[in-house]
N, C-alpha and C positions, 0 to 999 in steps of 0.2 A: 275189150278195155285195153288200151295202150298202156306201156309201161310208164309213161309220163303221168297217166292219170293214176296209176298205183301210187306213185311217189306224191303227188300232190295231196290225194286224199288221206293217205297214211301218215304223211308229213304233217300236214295241218291238223288232223286230230290229235296226232301225239304232241304236238307242240303246245296244245292248250293245257294239257298234263303235265309235261315235263320237256322242256326244249332238250335237255341233254340226252334224251331217248330218241330224237329224231334221226341221228345217223344210223343207228342199228335198225331203227324201224324201215328206213329207206333200203337197207341192204336185205331186210326180210321180205319187203313187199315186192321186190324185183327178183328175189331169189329164184323163183320158179324159171324165170326166163334165163338168167345167167348161169343157171345150173345146167341148161341145155347145152351152152356152150362148152362147159368143163367137160360134161360127159361125152361130147363129141369129140373134144380134144383128147380125151382119155381112151377114146376108141370104142365107146359104147352109146352112139347116137340114140337119141329117142326123138319122136315126133313131138312138135307142138301142140300143147293141150292134150296130153295123154296122161301117163301115170303121174307126173309130177304136178298135175293140176288137180288131182283128186284130193279132196278134202280128208277123206279116210286115211290116205296114206301118211299125209302129214300128222293128223291126229296120232296114229299109232306110232310114228317117230317120236312125237313129243312124249307120249306115255313111256316109251322105252327110255328115254333118258330121264325122266323123272324118277321111275321106279329103280 
């Protein structure tokens, strides 16, 4: 799926619920892709669709932030 599709799907679903949440939803929907650029700039490049695309990694990060 291309980043445009992530933006359109996440943005449209969120807009039905609350339009104010659309910008943060778009940032989150594309985070996996732009985080690759940030890591590359920081000198820690990762290949596309590897560790940053695993749901389990994101779930654990979320749990760590909640607890």
